[in-house]
C-alpha positions in Angstrom: -0.3 0.4 0.0 1.2 3.5 -0.9 1.0 6.2 1.0 1.0 9.9 1.3 3.3 11.7 3.7 1.3 12.3 5.6 -0.4 9.5 6.8 3.0 8.3 6.7 3.5 10.5 9.8 -0.1 9.4 10.6 0.8 6.3 11.5 3.7 6.3 13.3 2.4 8.6 15.3 0.4 6.3 15.8 3.5 3.1 16.8 2.5 1.7 13.4 5.7 0.8 10.4 6.7 2.7 7.6 9.1 2.0 4.8 10.6 5.3 3.8 13.3 5.9 0.3 16.7 6.4 1.1 19.3 7.4 -0.9 20.4 4.2 0.1 18.4 1.5 0.1 14.5 1.5 1.7 14.5 1.8 5.3 11.7 -0.5 7.9 10.5 3.2 10.0 9.5 3.6 13.4 9.2 6.0 16.4 13.2 5.8 17.7 12.4 6.8 20.3 8.8 4.2 21.4 10.3 0.7 22.6 6.7 -1.4 21.0 7.2 0.5 17.8 10.8 -0.2 17.1 10.3 -4.4 18.5 6.9 -4.4 15.6 10.2 -3.9 13.0 12.2 -6.6 14.7 9.3 -8.5 14.0 8.5 -8.1 10.7 11.5 -8.0 9.7 12.4 -11.4 11.8 15.6 -9.8 12.8 17.9 -11.1 15.8 17.5 -8.8 18.6 21.6 -7.8 19.7 21.7 -6.4 15.9 21.3 -2.4 16.2 19.7 -0.2 14.7 20.9 2.9 12.5 18.7 6.2 13.6 17.6 8.3 11.2 17.8 12.3 11.7 16.7 15.3 10.0 18.6 18.1 11.4 21.6 18.1 13.8 20.1 19.0 16.9 18.2 16.2 17.2 21.7 14.7 18.3 21.2 16.2 21.7 18.6 13.3 22.7 20.1 10.4 20.9 24.2 10.9 21.6 25.6 12.1 24.9 28.9 14.1 23.4 29.3 15.2 20.4 33.1 16.5 19.5 34.2 18.4 16.6 35.8 15.5 15.0 31.9 14.3 14.5 30.4 18.1 14.1 32.9 17.9 11.0 32.1 14.1 9.3 28.6 15.7 9.7 28.8 19.3 8.1 31.0 17.9 4.9 29.0 14.1 4.6 25.3 15.3 6.0 22.5 14.2 4.5 24.3 11.6 3.0 25.5 7.5 2.7 27.4 7.9 6.2 26.7 6.9 9.6 28.1 7.6 12.8 28.6 6.3 15.9 28.5 7.4 19.4 27.7 7.3 23.0 24.2 6.6 23.9 21.8 8.7 26.2 19.1 7.3 27.5 16.8 8.7 26.0 17.1 5.7 22.9 15.6 2.6 24.6 17.9 -0.1 25.2 16.4 -2.3 21.9 17.0 0.7 19.3 20.7 -0.7 20.6 20.8 -4.2 20.5 22.2 -3.6 24.7 25.0 -1.5 23.9 25.6 1.2 24.8 26.3 3.5 21.5 24.5 4.5 19.2 24.4 4.9 15.0 22.7 7.6 13.8 22.7 9.5 10.5 21.5 11.8 8.6 19.9 10.6 4.7 20.1 12.5 1.2 16.8 12.2 0.6 13.3 15.3 0.6 10.6 12.6 1.3 12.2 11.2 4.4 13.6 14.2 5.2 10.5 15.6 6.0 9.1 12.8 7.6 11.1 13.3 10.0 10.8 17.1 10.7 6.8 15.2 11.1 7.7 12.4 13.5 11.5 13.4 14.8 14.0 10.7 14.5 13.8 7.3 12.9 14.9 4.1 13.5 14.9 2.4 9.4 16.5 -0.8 9.4 16.9 -2.1 5.5 13.0 -3.2 4.7 13.3 -7.0 3.8 13.0 -10.1 5.1 16.5 -10.4 8.2 19.4 -11.8 5.7 17.4 -11.3 2.1 19.2 -8.0 -0.4 17.9 -4.9 1.0 15.4 -3.5 -1.4 15.9 -0.2 -4.1 12.9 0.1 -5.0 9.5 0.5 -3.7 8.3 -1.9 -5.2 10.7 -4.7 -3.4 9.4 -4.0 -0.6 5.6 -4.6 -2.0 6.8 -8.4 -2.8 9.0 -8.7 0.3 6.5 -8.0 2.4 2.8 -9.0 0.3 2.3 -5.8 0.6 1.1 -6.2 4.4 3.8 -2.5 5.1 3.3 0.7 4.4 4.9 1.9 2.0 6.7 6.1 0.8 7.5 5.8 -2.4 10.7 8.2 -3.4 11.4 6.3 -6.3 14.2 4.3 -7.0 17.2 5.3 -4.7 20.5 6.9 -6.5 22.9 4.7 -4.5 22.1 1.5 -3.5 24.4 0.0 -1.1 23.5 1.3 2.1 25.6 3.2 4.3 29.3 3.8 5.8 29.5 2.9 9.3 32.0 4.8 11.6 33.1 4.3 15.4 33.6 7.2 16.5 33.6 5.8 20.1 37.2 4.8 20.3 41.1 6.0 18.5 41.3 5.3 16.0 38.4 5.8 14.2 37.1 2.5 12.6 34.9 1.4 9.1 32.9 -1.2 10.9 31.0 -0.8 7.4 32.2 0.2 3.9 30.1 2.4 2.0 30.1 5.0 -0.7 32.2 7.4 2.1 35.1 6.3 1.6 38.3 5.9 4.4 40.2 8.0 2.4 37.9 10.4 2.4 37.6 10.2 6.1 41.2 9.7 6.5 41.8 13.3 4.3 38.8 15.2 6.2 40.1 14.9 9.5 43.5 14.2 9.3 43.9 11.5 11.6 44.1 7.8 11.0 41.7 5.9 10.2 41.1 2.0 10.6 39.5 -0.2 7.5 37.1 -2.6 8.0 40.2 -5.3 7.3 42.0 -4.1 10.1 39.5 -3.9 12.6 39.4 -6.2 15.5 35.6 -4.7 16.2 33.9 -4.5 13.5 31.1 -7.0 15.0 30.8 -4.0 17.3 27.9 -1.7 17.4 27.1 -2.1 14.1 24.3 -3.1 11.8 25.1 -4.8 8.6 27.9 -6.6 10.4 27.4 -10.0 12.3 24.2 -11.6 10.6 23.8 -12.9 6.9 23.1 -9.9 5.0 22.5 -9.6 1.1 21.9 -12.9 0.0 19.3 -14.2 -2.8 17.7 -17.4 -3.4 19.6 -17.6 -5.8 23.7 -19.1 -5.1 26.1 -16.2 -5.7 29.6 -16.5 -7.0 32.9 -14.5 -9.0 34.5 -15.4 -11.3 37.5 -14.7 -13.7 37.6 -13.6 -17.6 39.8 -15.3 -18.5 37.6 -18.7 -17.3 33.9 -18.0 -17.7 31.5 -20.3 -16.6 29.5 -21.6 -19.9 26.1 -22.2 -18.4 23.2 -20.6 -19.7 20.4 -20.8 -17.3 22.7 -18.8 -15.2 22.5 -14.7 -15.0 26.3 -12.8 -15.6 26.6 -9.2 -13.8 30.2 -8.7 -15.8 32.3 -5.1 -16.4 34.9 -5.5 -18.5 33.3 -7.4 -21.4 30.0 -8.7 -22.9 29.2 -11.7 -21.2 28.2 -14.1 -24.9 25.0 -14.8 -26.1 23.2 -15.3 -22.8 19.3 -13.1 -21.9 20.8 -12.8 -18.6 23.6 -10.4 -19.2 24.8 -8.0 -18.4 27.8 -5.7 -19.0 28.8 -2.3 -17.6 31.7 -1.5 -19.0 33.2 -0.4 -15.8 30.5 1.8 -14.3 30.5 0.7 -11.3 28.2 3.5 -9.7 25.9 2.3 -11.5 26.3 -1.5 -10.9 25.8 -0.7 -8.0 22.6 0.6 -7.8 21.5 -2.1 -9.4 23.1 -5.0 -7.6 19.8 -5.9 -5.4 17.8 -5.4 -8.4 19.4 -7.9 -10.1 19.4 -10.4 -7.2 15.9 -9.9 -7.0 15.3 -10.2 -10.5 17.4 -13.5 -10.1 15.0 -15.0 -7.8 12.2 -13.5 -9.6 13.2 -15.7 -12.8 13.5 -18.9 -10.3 17.4 -18.6 -12.0 19.8 -21.2 -10.1 23.0 -19.4 -10.3 24.5 -15.9 -10.7 28.1 -15.0 -12.1 29.7 -12.3 -10.9 33.5 -10.8 -13.1 35.7 -10.9 -10.3 36.2 -6.5 -9.5 39.4 -4.5 -9.5 41.4 -3.2 -6.7 39.8 -1.4 -4.3 41.4 1.9 -5.2 40.5 1.9 -8.6 36.4 3.5 -7.7 35.1 4.7 -4.2 32.4 2.5 -4.7 34.1 -1.6 -5.2 35.0 -1.5 -1.2 31.5 -1.4 -0.3 30.6 -4.2 -3.3 32.7 -6.6 -2.9 31.4 -6.7 0.4 28.1 -6.8 0.0 28.2 -9.3 -2.8 31.5 -11.3 -0.5 28.2 -11.4 1.9 26.2 -12.8 -0.5 28.4 -15.3 -1.2 29.1 -16.9 1.8 27.2 -20.1 2.6 
């Protein structure tokens, strides 16, 4: 059911949940200060209770009710990257229900870059908004993905297709050096250069399971198996689904060549996963990606595809 922004705001104020658009993926929104409402998102998704949520805000002053301290570095990051796909982890304010943070003393916060959801938050206050899908499944990047996932049982604020299509970068600011707990469109180098300080990458961090949405459990997996392949040794399975970036996958109906347009590949990745499942295709083959430094979106792409391909 597609709803207007006024209807979405009324539903949330009544303690209900609504799927909302962001520039990354669609989220399942609830009033972050209403533990009963937040619990509904966990139940709807089948999400483990110890998997923390990201709180979405529309103004910097909303941080005061969520975090006990906001450092100058945090303010610098917010000024440069918000609204946008960067989530920051702060010490939690006692007003934030424990269910939001998975019982942890930290809270994850970001300001999404989508006019509809920013306007909605102005009407409702801060919202939790984990991806609007069953836990472990590919995130939704279109309103119809949400409707398909929940069979029309979740109201949807339709904001069109998501512009980025991959979840936000998550940066832990509660310990020095800062750590990227989940890679995203905001890169390690851009954060490091802005702050002029050491920042650990996800692969360097021993804390990557600490307090970060999207790192503890299986995520992003379609029903089809997801497999990397080398262009030097391409598979010969005409019934499979192919995603490439440097060559044509031959005379196959379900093949998509992105010609090194990695941002477009990222935007459409989850849609490909869902399309393959809709077509009842059993195998998805994705061409191995070049080194991370070749493009800022390659690191998060590798992360999501690796998680989708794990067994």
